[in-house]
RONUDO-681234 format. One line per 2 residues: number of its first residue (from 1); their letters; for each residue x, y, z of N, C-alpha, C. Coordinates in Angstrom, 1 decimal. Layout:
% residues N
NUM> a> X,Y,Z,X,Y,Z,X,Y,Z ~ ...
END
This chain:
% residues 230
1> ms> 24.2,3.1,-14.5,22.7,3.4,-14.8,21.9,2.8,-13.7 ~ 20.9,3.5,-13.2,20.1,3.1,-12.1,19.2,1.9,-12.5
3> kk> 19.0,1.0,-11.6,18.0,0.0,-11.8,16.6,0.6,-11.5 ~ 15.6,0.2,-12.2,14.3,0.8,-12.0,13.3,-0.2,-11.3
5> av> 12.4,0.4,-10.6,11.4,-0.4,-9.9,10.1,0.4,-9.9 ~ 9.0,-0.3,-10.1,7.6,0.2,-9.9,7.2,-0.1,-8.5
7> cl> 6.7,0.9,-7.8,6.3,0.8,-6.4,4.8,1.3,-6.3 ~ 4.0,0.4,-5.8,2.6,0.8,-5.5,2.6,1.7,-4.3
9> ls> 2.0,2.9,-4.4,2.0,3.9,-3.4,0.6,4.4,-3.1 ~ 0.1,4.1,-1.9,-1.2,4.5,-1.5,-1.2,5.8,-0.6
11> gg> 0.0,6.1,-0.1,0.0,7.2,0.8,-0.1,6.8,2.3 ~ -0.2,5.5,2.5,-0.3,4.9,3.8,1.1,4.6,4.4
13> ld> 1.1,4.1,5.6,2.3,3.8,6.4,3.1,2.7,5.7 ~ 2.4,1.7,5.2,3.2,0.6,4.6,3.8,0.9,3.3
15> st> 3.0,1.5,2.4,3.5,1.8,1.1,4.6,2.8,1.0 ~ 4.5,3.8,1.9,5.6,4.8,2.0,6.9,4.2,2.5
17> tv> 6.8,3.3,3.4,8.0,2.6,3.9,8.6,1.7,2.8 ~ 7.8,1.1,2.0,8.3,0.3,0.9,9.0,1.1,-0.1
19> va> 8.5,2.3,-0.5,9.2,3.2,-1.4,10.6,3.5,-0.8 ~ 10.6,3.9,0.5,11.9,4.2,1.1,12.8,3.0,1.1
21> ma> 12.3,1.8,1.2,13.2,0.6,1.2,13.7,0.4,-0.2 ~ 12.9,0.6,-1.2,13.3,0.4,-2.6,14.4,1.4,-2.9
23> qh> 14.2,2.7,-2.5,15.3,3.7,-2.8,16.6,3.3,-2.0 ~ 16.4,2.8,-0.8,17.6,2.4,0.0,18.4,1.3,-0.7
25> eg> 17.7,0.5,-1.5,18.3,-0.6,-2.2,18.9,-0.1,-3.5 ~ 18.8,1.2,-3.8,19.4,1.7,-5.0,18.5,1.8,-6.2
27> fe> 17.2,1.5,-6.0,16.3,1.6,-7.2,15.9,3.0,-7.5 ~ 15.7,3.3,-8.8,15.1,4.5,-9.3,13.6,4.2,-9.3
29> vy> 12.8,4.8,-8.4,11.4,4.5,-8.2,10.5,5.2,-9.1 ~ 9.6,4.4,-9.6,8.4,4.9,-10.4,7.2,4.5,-9.5
31> al> 6.6,5.5,-8.9,5.5,5.3,-8.0,4.2,5.3,-8.7 ~ 3.3,4.3,-8.3,2.0,4.2,-9.0,0.9,4.2,-8.0
33> sf> 0.0,5.1,-8.1,-1.2,5.2,-7.2,-2.5,5.2,-8.1 ~ -3.6,5.0,-7.4,-4.9,4.8,-8.1,-6.0,5.6,-7.5
35> ry> -6.7,6.3,-8.3,-8.0,6.9,-8.0,-9.1,5.9,-8.4 ~ -9.5,5.1,-7.5,-10.3,3.9,-7.9,-11.7,4.0,-7.4
37> gq> -12.1,5.2,-6.9,-13.5,5.4,-6.4,-13.5,5.2,-4.9 ~ -12.3,5.2,-4.3,-12.3,5.1,-2.8,-13.0,6.2,-2.1
39> rh> -13.3,6.1,-0.9,-14.2,7.0,-0.1,-13.6,8.4,0.0 ~ -12.3,8.5,-0.1,-11.7,9.9,0.1,-10.4,10.0,-0.8
41> si> -10.0,11.2,-0.9,-8.8,11.5,-1.8,-7.6,11.8,-0.9 ~ -7.8,11.8,0.4,-6.6,12.1,1.3,-5.4,11.3,1.0
43> el> -5.6,10.0,0.7,-4.5,9.1,0.5,-3.7,9.5,-0.7 ~ -4.4,10.0,-1.8,-3.7,10.4,-3.0,-3.0,11.7,-2.8
45> er> -3.5,12.6,-2.0,-2.8,13.8,-1.6,-1.5,13.5,-0.8 ~ -1.6,12.5,0.1,-0.4,12.1,0.8,0.6,11.4,-0.1
47> aa> 0.1,10.6,-1.0,1.0,9.9,-1.9,1.8,10.8,-2.8 ~ 1.1,11.8,-3.3,1.7,12.8,-4.2,2.8,13.6,-3.4
49> af> 2.4,14.0,-2.2,3.4,14.8,-1.4,4.6,14.0,-1.1 ~ 4.4,12.7,-0.7,5.5,11.8,-0.3,6.4,11.6,-1.5
51> ak> 5.8,11.3,-2.7,6.6,11.0,-3.9,7.4,12.2,-4.3 ~ 6.9,13.4,-4.1,7.7,14.6,-4.4,8.8,14.8,-3.4
53> lr> 8.5,14.6,-2.1,9.5,14.7,-1.1,10.6,13.8,-1.3 ~ 10.3,12.5,-1.7,11.4,11.5,-1.8,12.1,11.6,-3.2
55> gv> 11.6,12.4,-4.1,12.2,12.6,-5.3,12.2,11.4,-6.2 ~ 11.0,10.7,-6.3,10.9,9.6,-7.2,11.0,10.0,-8.6
57> ar> 11.3,9.1,-9.5,11.5,9.4,-10.9,10.2,9.9,-11.5 ~ 9.1,9.3,-11.2,7.8,9.7,-11.7,6.8,9.1,-10.8
59> ha> 5.7,9.9,-10.6,4.5,9.4,-9.8,3.3,9.5,-10.7 ~ 2.7,8.3,-11.0,1.6,8.3,-11.9,0.3,7.9,-11.0
61> il> -0.8,8.7,-11.3,-2.0,8.4,-10.6,-3.0,8.0,-11.7 ~ -3.5,6.7,-11.7,-4.4,6.2,-12.7,-5.8,6.2,-12.2
63> di> -6.8,6.4,-13.1,-8.2,6.4,-12.7,-8.8,5.1,-13.1 ~ -9.4,4.4,-12.1,-10.2,3.2,-12.3,-11.5,3.3,-11.4
65> dl> -12.6,3.1,-12.0,-13.9,3.3,-11.3,-14.4,2.0,-10.7 ~ -13.8,1.6,-9.6,-14.3,0.3,-8.9,-15.6,0.5,-8.2
67> rs> -16.1,1.8,-8.1,-17.4,2.0,-7.6,-18.5,1.4,-8.5 ~ -18.2,1.2,-9.7,-19.1,0.6,-10.7,-19.5,-0.8,-10.2
69> fg> -18.6,-1.5,-9.5,-18.8,-2.8,-9.0,-19.3,-2.7,-7.5 ~ -18.7,-1.8,-6.8,-19.1,-1.7,-5.3,-18.5,-3.0,-4.6
71> gs> -19.3,-3.5,-3.6,-18.9,-4.7,-2.9,-18.0,-4.5,-1.8 ~ -17.7,-3.2,-1.4,-16.8,-2.9,-0.3,-17.2,-1.7,0.3
73> al> -16.9,-1.5,1.6,-17.2,-0.3,2.4,-16.3,0.8,1.9 ~ -15.3,0.5,1.1,-14.4,1.6,0.6,-14.9,2.1,-0.8
75> ta> -15.7,1.3,-1.5,-16.2,1.7,-2.8,-17.7,1.7,-3.0 ~ -18.4,1.6,-1.9,-19.9,1.6,-2.0,-20.5,2.3,-0.8
77> di> -21.8,2.5,-0.8,-22.4,3.2,0.3,-22.7,2.2,1.5 ~ -21.6,1.7,2.0,-21.6,0.8,3.1,-20.8,1.4,4.3
79> dv> -21.3,1.3,5.5,-20.6,1.9,6.6,-19.3,1.2,6.8 ~ -18.2,1.9,7.1,-17.0,1.3,7.5,-17.1,0.8,8.9
81> pk> -16.8,-0.5,9.2,-16.9,-1.0,10.5,-15.9,-0.3,11.5 ~ -16.4,-0.1,12.7,-15.6,0.6,13.7,-15.9,0.0,15.0
83> gh> -14.9,0.2,15.9,-15.0,-0.2,17.3,-14.7,-1.7,17.6 ~ -14.0,-2.4,16.7,-13.6,-3.7,16.9,-12.4,-3.7,17.9
85> sv> -12.2,-4.8,18.6,-10.9,-5.0,19.3,-9.9,-5.4,18.3 ~ -8.6,-5.1,18.6,-7.5,-5.5,17.7,-7.5,-7.0,17.5
87> ed> -7.9,-7.8,18.6,-7.8,-9.2,18.5,-8.9,-9.7,17.5 ~ -10.0,-9.0,17.3,-11.1,-9.5,16.5,-10.8,-9.1,15.0
89> is> -9.9,-8.3,14.7,-9.7,-7.7,13.4,-9.5,-8.8,12.3 ~ -8.7,-9.8,12.6,-8.3,-10.8,11.6,-9.3,-12.0,11.6
91> ag> -10.4,-11.9,12.2,-11.4,-12.9,12.2,-12.3,-12.8,11.0 ~ -12.0,-13.4,9.9,-12.7,-13.4,8.7,-12.3,-12.2,7.8
93> ip> -12.9,-12.2,6.6,-12.5,-11.1,5.6,-13.6,-10.0,5.8 ~ -13.1,-8.8,6.1,-14.0,-7.7,6.4,-14.6,-7.1,5.2
95> it> -15.6,-6.3,5.4,-16.3,-5.6,4.3,-15.5,-4.5,3.7 ~ -14.3,-4.1,4.3,-13.4,-3.1,3.7,-12.5,-3.8,2.7
97> yv> -12.6,-5.1,2.5,-11.9,-5.7,1.4,-12.5,-5.3,0.1 ~ -11.7,-4.8,-0.8,-12.1,-4.4,-2.2,-11.8,-5.5,-3.1
99> pa> -12.9,-6.1,-3.7,-12.7,-7.3,-4.5,-11.6,-7.1,-5.6 ~ -10.6,-8.0,-5.6,-9.5,-8.1,-6.6,-8.7,-6.8,-6.7
101> rn> -8.7,-6.0,-5.7,-8.0,-4.7,-5.8,-6.5,-4.9,-6.1 ~ -5.8,-5.7,-5.3,-4.4,-5.8,-5.5,-4.1,-6.5,-6.8
103> ti> -4.9,-7.4,-7.3,-4.8,-8.1,-8.6,-4.8,-7.0,-9.7 ~ -5.8,-6.1,-9.6,-6.0,-5.1,-10.6,-4.8,-4.1,-10.5
105> fl> -4.4,-3.7,-9.4,-3.3,-2.8,-9.2,-2.0,-3.4,-9.8 ~ -1.7,-4.6,-9.4,-0.5,-5.2,-9.9,-0.5,-5.5,-11.4
107> sf> -1.7,-5.7,-11.9,-1.7,-5.8,-13.4,-1.3,-4.6,-14.1 ~ -1.7,-3.4,-13.6,-1.2,-2.2,-14.2,0.3,-2.0,-13.9
109> ai> 0.8,-2.5,-12.7,2.2,-2.3,-12.4,3.1,-3.2,-13.3 ~ 2.6,-4.4,-13.7,3.5,-5.2,-14.5,3.5,-4.6,-16.0
111> gw> 2.4,-4.0,-16.4,2.4,-3.3,-17.7,3.4,-2.2,-17.7 ~ 3.4,-1.3,-16.7,4.4,-0.2,-16.6,5.8,-0.7,-16.5
113> ae> 6.0,-1.7,-15.7,7.3,-2.3,-15.5,7.9,-2.8,-16.8 ~ 7.0,-3.4,-17.6,7.5,-3.9,-18.9,7.9,-2.8,-19.8
115> vl> 7.2,-1.7,-19.8,7.5,-0.6,-20.7,8.8,0.1,-20.2 ~ 9.0,0.1,-18.9,10.2,0.7,-18.3,11.4,-0.2,-18.4
117> ga> 11.2,-1.4,-18.6,12.3,-2.4,-18.5,12.7,-2.7,-17.1 ~ 11.7,-2.5,-16.2,12.0,-2.7,-14.8,11.6,-4.2,-14.4
119> qd> 12.5,-4.8,-13.7,12.2,-6.2,-13.3,11.5,-6.3,-11.9 ~ 11.6,-5.3,-11.2,11.1,-5.3,-9.8,9.9,-4.5,-9.6
121> if> 8.9,-5.0,-8.9,7.7,-4.3,-8.5,7.6,-4.5,-7.0 ~ 7.5,-3.4,-6.3,7.4,-3.4,-4.8,5.9,-3.1,-4.4
123> vg> 5.4,-3.9,-3.5,4.1,-3.7,-3.0,4.1,-3.9,-1.4 ~ 3.3,-3.1,-0.7,3.4,-3.0,0.7,2.4,-4.0,1.4
125> vn> 2.1,-5.1,0.8,1.2,-6.0,1.5,1.8,-6.6,2.7 ~ 0.9,-7.0,3.7,1.4,-7.5,5.0,0.5,-8.6,5.4
127> am> 1.1,-9.8,5.9,0.3,-10.9,6.3,0.4,-11.2,7.8 ~ 0.9,-10.2,8.5,1.0,-10.3,10.0,-0.1,-9.5,10.7
129> dy> 0.1,-8.2,10.8,-0.9,-7.3,11.4,-1.8,-6.9,10.2 ~ -2.7,-7.6,9.8,-3.6,-7.3,8.7,-5.0,-7.6,9.0
131> sg> -5.9,-7.3,8.0,-7.3,-7.4,8.2,-7.9,-8.6,7.5 ~ -7.1,-9.7,7.3,-7.7,-10.9,6.7,-7.8,-10.8,5.2
133> yp> -7.2,-9.9,4.5,-7.4,-9.8,3.0,-6.7,-10.9,2.3 ~ -7.4,-11.6,1.4,-6.8,-12.7,0.7,-5.7,-12.3,-0.3
135> dc> -5.7,-11.0,-0.7,-4.6,-10.6,-1.7,-3.4,-9.9,-0.9 ~ -3.3,-10.3,0.4,-2.1,-9.8,1.1,-1.3,-11.0,1.6
137> rp> -1.6,-12.2,1.0,-0.9,-13.4,1.5,0.3,-13.7,0.6 ~ 1.3,-14.4,1.1,2.5,-14.9,0.3,2.1,-15.7,-0.9
139> ef> 1.0,-16.5,-0.7,0.6,-17.4,-1.8,0.1,-16.5,-3.0 ~ -0.5,-15.4,-2.7,-1.0,-14.5,-3.8,0.1,-13.9,-4.5
141> ie> 1.1,-13.4,-3.7,2.3,-12.7,-4.4,3.0,-13.7,-5.2 ~ 3.3,-14.9,-4.7,4.0,-15.9,-5.5,3.2,-16.3,-6.8
143> af> 1.9,-16.4,-6.7,1.1,-16.8,-7.9,1.1,-15.6,-8.9 ~ 1.0,-14.4,-8.4,1.0,-13.3,-9.3,2.3,-13.1,-10.0
145> eh> 3.4,-13.3,-9.3,4.7,-13.2,-10.0,4.8,-14.2,-11.1 ~ 4.3,-15.4,-10.8,4.3,-16.4,-11.9,3.5,-16.0,-13.1
147> lg> 2.3,-15.5,-12.8,1.4,-15.0,-13.9,2.1,-13.9,-14.6 ~ 2.7,-12.9,-14.0,3.3,-11.8,-14.6,4.4,-12.2,-15.6
149> nl> 5.1,-13.3,-15.3,6.2,-13.8,-16.2,5.6,-14.6,-17.4 ~ 4.4,-15.0,-17.2,3.7,-15.7,-18.4,2.9,-14.7,-19.3
151> at> 2.6,-13.6,-18.7,1.6,-12.7,-19.3,2.3,-11.6,-20.2 ~ 3.6,-11.4,-20.1,4.3,-10.3,-20.8,5.2,-10.8,-21.9
153> ka> 5.3,-10.0,-22.9,6.3,-10.2,-24.0,7.7,-10.4,-23.5 ~ 8.1,-9.5,-22.6,9.4,-9.6,-22.0,9.6,-10.9,-21.2
155> gv> 8.6,-11.4,-20.5,8.7,-12.6,-19.8,8.8,-13.8,-20.7 ~ 8.0,-13.8,-21.7,8.0,-15.0,-22.7,9.3,-15.0,-23.5
157> eg> 9.8,-13.9,-23.8,11.0,-13.8,-24.6,12.3,-14.0,-23.8 ~ 12.1,-13.9,-22.4,13.2,-14.1,-21.5,14.1,-12.9,-21.4
159> tq> 13.6,-11.7,-21.8,14.4,-10.5,-21.7,14.2,-9.8,-20.3 ~ 13.3,-10.3,-19.6,12.9,-9.7,-18.3,12.4,-10.8,-17.4
161> rl> 12.9,-10.8,-16.2,12.4,-11.8,-15.2,11.7,-11.0,-14.1 ~ 10.4,-10.9,-14.1,9.7,-10.1,-13.2,9.7,-10.6,-11.8
163> ki> 9.9,-9.7,-10.8,10.0,-10.1,-9.4,9.0,-9.2,-8.6 ~ 8.0,-9.8,-8.0,7.1,-9.0,-7.1,7.8,-9.0,-5.7
165> ra> 8.1,-7.8,-5.3,8.8,-7.7,-4.0,7.8,-7.2,-2.9 ~ 7.7,-8.0,-1.9,6.8,-7.7,-0.8,7.5,-7.7,0.5
167> pl> 8.4,-6.8,0.8,9.4,-6.8,1.9,8.7,-6.7,3.3 ~ 7.5,-6.3,3.3,6.8,-6.2,4.6,5.9,-7.4,5.0
169> is> 5.9,-8.3,4.1,4.9,-9.4,4.2,4.9,-10.1,5.6 ~ 6.1,-10.3,6.1,6.2,-11.0,7.4,6.6,-10.1,8.6
171> mt> 6.4,-8.8,8.4,6.7,-7.9,9.4,5.5,-7.5,10.2 ~ 5.6,-7.2,11.5,4.5,-6.6,12.3,4.4,-5.1,12.0
173> ka> 3.3,-4.5,12.3,3.2,-3.1,12.1,4.3,-2.3,12.9 ~ 4.6,-2.8,14.0,5.7,-2.1,14.8,7.0,-2.2,14.0
175> di> 7.3,-3.4,13.5,8.5,-3.6,12.7,8.6,-2.6,11.5 ~ 7.4,-2.5,10.9,7.3,-1.6,9.7,7.6,-0.1,10.1
177> ir> 7.0,0.3,11.2,7.2,1.6,11.7,8.7,1.9,12.0 ~ 9.3,0.9,12.7,10.8,1.0,13.0,11.6,1.2,11.7
179> kg> 11.3,0.4,10.7,12.0,0.4,9.4,11.8,1.8,8.7 ~ 10.6,2.2,8.7,10.3,3.5,8.1,11.0,4.7,8.8
181> le> 11.0,4.6,10.1,11.7,5.7,10.8,13.2,5.6,10.5 ~ 13.8,4.4,10.5,15.2,4.3,10.2,15.5,4.9,8.8
183> lg> 14.6,4.8,7.9,14.8,5.3,6.5,14.3,6.7,6.3 ~ 13.9,7.4,7.4,13.5,8.8,7.3,12.1,9.1,6.8
185> vd> 11.2,8.1,6.9,9.8,8.3,6.5,9.2,9.2,7.6 ~ 8.5,10.3,7.1,7.8,11.2,8.0,6.3,10.7,8.1
187> fs> 6.0,9.9,9.2,4.7,9.3,9.2,3.6,10.3,9.5 ~ 3.9,11.5,9.9,2.9,12.5,10.0,2.3,12.9,8.7
189> et> 3.0,12.6,7.6,2.5,12.9,6.3,1.8,11.7,5.6 ~ 1.5,10.6,6.4,0.9,9.4,5.8,-0.6,9.4,6.3
191> ts> -1.3,8.5,5.8,-2.7,8.3,6.2,-3.0,6.8,6.2 ~ -3.7,6.3,7.2,-4.1,4.9,7.3,-5.6,4.7,7.4
193> cy> -6.3,5.8,7.7,-7.7,5.7,8.1,-8.6,5.3,6.9 ~ -9.6,4.4,7.1,-10.6,4.1,6.1,-11.6,5.2,5.9
195> dp> -11.8,6.0,7.0,-12.9,6.9,7.0,-12.5,8.2,7.7 ~ -11.5,8.9,7.1,-11.0,10.1,7.7,-12.0,11.3,7.6
197> ap> -11.8,12.3,8.5,-12.5,13.6,8.3,-12.1,14.3,7.1 ~ -12.8,15.3,6.6,-12.5,16.0,5.4,-11.1,16.7,5.5
199> ng> -10.6,17.0,6.7,-9.3,17.6,6.8,-8.2,16.5,6.9 ~ -8.6,15.2,6.9,-7.6,14.2,6.9,-7.4,13.5,8.3
201> ap> -8.1,14.1,9.3,-7.9,13.5,10.7,-8.5,12.1,10.7 ~ -7.7,11.2,11.3,-8.2,9.8,11.3,-9.3,9.6,12.3
203> ck> -10.2,8.6,12.0,-11.3,8.4,12.9,-10.9,7.7,14.2 ~ -9.8,7.0,14.2,-9.2,6.2,15.3,-10.1,5.1,15.8
205> qc> -11.1,4.7,15.0,-12.0,3.6,15.4,-12.0,2.5,14.3 ~ -11.6,2.7,13.1,-11.7,1.7,12.1,-10.5,0.7,12.3
207> ds> -10.6,-0.5,11.6,-9.6,-1.5,11.8,-8.2,-1.0,11.4 ~ -8.1,-0.2,10.4,-6.8,0.3,10.0,-6.2,1.3,11.0
209> cl> -7.0,2.1,11.6,-6.6,3.0,12.6,-6.1,2.2,13.9 ~ -6.8,1.2,14.2,-6.5,0.4,15.4,-5.2,-0.4,15.2
211> lr> -4.9,-0.9,14.0,-3.7,-1.6,13.7,-2.5,-0.6,13.8 ~ -2.7,0.6,13.2,-1.7,1.6,13.3,-1.4,2.0,14.7
213> ak> -2.4,2.2,15.5,-2.2,2.6,16.9,-1.5,1.5,17.7 ~ -1.8,0.2,17.4,-1.1,-0.9,18.0,0.4,-0.8,17.7
215> gf> 0.7,-0.6,16.4,2.1,-0.5,16.0,2.9,0.5,16.8 ~ 2.3,1.7,16.8,3.0,2.8,17.5,3.1,2.6,19.0
217> aq> 2.1,2.0,19.6,2.2,1.6,21.0,3.3,0.6,21.3 ~ 3.5,-0.3,20.4,4.5,-1.3,20.6,5.9,-0.7,20.4
219> ve> 6.0,0.3,19.5,7.3,1.0,19.3,7.5,1.9,20.5 ~ 6.5,2.3,21.2,6.5,3.1,22.4,6.9,4.6,22.0
221> iq> 6.3,5.0,20.9,6.4,6.4,20.5,5.0,6.9,20.1 ~ 4.8,8.2,20.2,3.5,8.7,19.8,3.3,8.8,18.3
223> dp> 2.2,8.4,17.8,1.9,8.6,16.4,1.9,10.0,16.1 ~ 2.8,10.5,15.1,2.8,11.9,14.8,1.5,12.5,14.3
225> ld> 0.6,11.6,13.8,-0.7,12.1,13.4,-1.5,12.7,14.6 ~ -1.3,12.1,15.8,-2.0,12.5,17.0,-1.7,14.0,17.3
227> ak> -0.4,14.3,17.2,0.0,15.7,17.4,-0.5,16.6,16.3 ~ -0.4,16.1,15.1,-0.9,16.9,13.9,-2.3,17.4,14.0
229> fa> -3.1,16.4,14.5,-4.6,16.7,14.6,-5.1,16.9,16.0 ~ -4.2,17.2,16.9,-4.6,17.5,18.3,-5.4,18.7,18.4
END
């Protein structure tokens, strides 16, 4: 019988690689995405297509309206910062940080994991090439795992020991790209941009685009999105 895992899937470079890694480890993947009021739906289209292509057991898309709170360039009428240098990206917590987003997403994930009887939750957070988000740090993952085991019936009764798996947390973007390629991830079908065009073309100026470009440059291959939207 296959072991089950819940994987957070945004349709981006990191989360698609994490799904591939979970499958490579023999997990039956239950992918979880969110329509949370983000600026665009491209990432959900990419997530759905990737989940279908990889043959996950189920892909659920949940609706949460974080625009009700705002507070981020991704969930409010605030311009997405563009034109930074890569070196400046990690200086402080940027306005693209969505307050408590990973805490909210992982809360849903532990609920689904308990229902499924899954002990493993995979998330594509990264503390190396990242934009200073507090909920992408090892301390956050460790604390949330502890919380998850206190917060569930299965954890309290000892029938399930929840593990939050963040396999990319100490990897550079280049390392992640290499791993994804090794596992057959088609990065032309992913999206990283905070402010893409209606057809999904990346802006190539936001922090996420710059980090992605840096990763592909270090791997010394062309980003397949460049050819796709040439």
